[in-house]
C-alpha positions in Angstrom: 46.9 -4.8 21.7 44.6 -1.9 22.7 44.9 -0.7 19.1 43.6 -3.9 17.7 40.7 -4.0 20.1 39.9 -0.4 19.1 40.1 -1.2 15.5 37.8 -4.3 16.0 35.1 -2.2 17.6 35.3 0.3 14.8 34.9 -2.5 12.3 31.9 -3.9 14.1 30.2 -0.5 14.3 30.8 0.1 10.4 29.3 -3.4 9.7 26.3 -2.7 12.0 25.8 0.7 10.3 26.0 -0.8 6.8 23.6 -3.5 7.6 21.0 -1.0 9.0 21.4 1.0 5.8 21.1 -2.0 3.5 18.1 -3.2 5.3 16.3 0.2 4.7 16.6 0.2 0.9 13.2 0.0 -0.7 12.4 -3.2 -2.7 11.2 -1.0 -5.6 14.8 -0.2 -6.7 15.3 -3.7 -8.1 12.0 -3.9 -9.9 11.8 -2.5 -13.5 9.2 0.2 -14.4 6.0 -0.8 -16.0 6.4 -0.7 -19.9 2.7 -1.0 -21.1 0.2 1.9 -21.3 -2.6 -0.5 -20.0 -2.8 -2.4 -16.8 -5.0 -5.4 -16.6 -5.9 -7.2 -13.5 -4.7 -10.6 -15.2 -1.1 -9.1 -15.5 1.5 -9.3 -12.8 2.6 -6.0 -11.4 3.6 -4.1 -8.4 2.3 -0.8 -7.1 3.5 1.5 -4.4 1.7 4.5 -2.9 0.3 6.3 0.1 -3.1 6.2 1.7 -5.1 8.5 3.9 -8.2 7.2 5.9 -10.3 10.0 7.3 -13.1 9.1 9.6 -15.4 11.4 11.7 -13.2 11.5 14.7 -9.7 10.6 13.4 -7.3 10.1 10.6 -4.9 7.4 9.6 -2.1 7.7 7.1 0.5 5.5 5.7 2.1 3.8 2.8 1.6 0.6 0.9 3.4 -1.7 -1.6 1.1 -4.1 -3.5 2.5 -7.0 -5.4 0.1 -9.1 -7.6 1.4 -12.3 -9.0 -1.2 -14.6 -10.7 -4.0 -14.9 -8.3 -2.0 -14.0 -5.1 -1.8 -10.4 -3.9 0.8 -9.4 -1.2 -0.2 -6.1 0.5 2.4 -4.4 2.8 1.0 -1.6 4.8 3.0 0.7 6.9 2.3 3.8 9.1 5.9 5.0 9.2 9.0 3.9 7.7 10.4 3.5 11.1 7.7 1.1 12.4 7.2 -2.5 11.1 4.9 -3.2 8.3 1.8 -5.4 8.2 1.9 -8.0 5.6 -1.3 -9.4 4.0 -1.2 -12.2 1.7 -4.6 -12.6 -0.1 -6.1 -14.4 -3.0 -7.7 -12.2 -5.6 -11.1 -13.9 -5.0 -11.0 -13.1 -1.2 -12.4 -10.1 0.7 -10.2 -7.2 2.0 -11.3 -5.8 5.4 -10.4 -2.2 5.5 -10.1 -2.3 9.2 -6.6 -3.5 8.4 -5.7 0.0 7.7 -6.5 1.4 11.0 -4.3 1.0 14.1 -5.5 -1.3 16.8 -5.9 1.6 19.4 -8.3 3.6 16.9 -10.2 0.3 16.2 -11.3 0.0 19.8 -12.2 3.7 20.2 -14.1 4.1 16.9 -16.0 0.8 16.7 -17.0 1.7 13.0 -18.1 -0.9 10.4 -16.0 -0.7 7.4 -16.6 -1.9 4.0 -15.4 -5.3 3.1 -14.4 -5.1 -0.7 -13.4 -8.0 -2.8 -9.7 -7.9 -3.5 -10.2 -8.0 -7.3 -12.6 -5.0 -7.1 -10.2 -3.1 -4.8 -7.4 -3.6 -7.3 -9.6 -2.6 -10.2 -10.4 0.7 -8.4 -6.7 1.4 -7.6 -5.6 0.8 -11.1 -8.4 2.9 -12.6 -10.6 0.4 -14.2 -14.4 0.3 -14.1 -15.7 -2.1 -11.5 -19.3 -3.1 -10.6 -19.8 -1.4 -7.3 -23.6 -2.3 -6.9 -22.7 -4.8 -4.1 -21.2 -1.9 -2.0 -24.3 0.2 -0.9 -23.0 3.8 -0.3 -19.6 3.5 -1.7 -18.6 6.3 -4.2 -15.4 6.3 -6.1 -13.6 9.4 -7.5 -10.4 9.2 -9.6 -7.9 12.0 -10.6 -5.3 11.8 -13.2 -2.4 14.1 -13.5 -2.3 14.1 -17.3 -4.9 13.1 -19.9 -2.7 10.4 -21.4 -1.8 8.7 -18.1 -3.4 5.2 -17.6 -2.9 5.0 -13.9 -4.9 7.4 -11.7 -2.7 9.5 -9.4 -5.4 9.9 -6.8 -8.5 7.7 -6.0 -11.0 8.5 -3.3 -13.4 5.9 -1.9 -16.1 7.6 0.2 -18.9 6.4 2.2 -21.0 8.1 5.1 -18.5 6.6 7.8 -15.1 7.3 6.0 -13.0 8.5 3.1 -10.1 6.5 1.9 -7.8 8.4 -0.4 -5.0 6.4 -2.3 -2.1 8.1 -3.9 -0.4 6.0 -6.6 3.2 6.7 -6.9 4.8 4.1 -9.2 3.9 0.9 -10.9 6.4 -1.9 -11.9 6.4 -5.1 -13.8 
């Protein structure tokens, strides 16, 4: 009888460990790579990468997974793979507040005014397209490509007098 109880506990432990491992698998494994050499904002796509937000007194880093389908943009932001993610569901015509990238403790301490970008402009910048930035007073955008023939920039910097947001694109999916 003791042997069956011991085996039962072992089975429960194995099931719990398997459940934890399966839940930690990235969703990008089930998505196929982007086939085209051109990304348009009207297309459906998913993009994963990392970001670094540098301010005068502090720095925030993390990762993101952006999924664009039709006019909806699902934006998952995480600081660490061990902590829960923030999920933003936005319409492409809405505004994106960059305060969402900062932890709540730093928001209270810094009290900075961050740019509010239109989601469509933010996506255009991330995928390397030209966007009209005249509505954003002191925003400068810098793009870096690993190769000349790449269509997606590997590094994008959005810079103002208050902050610098650096985005590292890793992979794009259909």
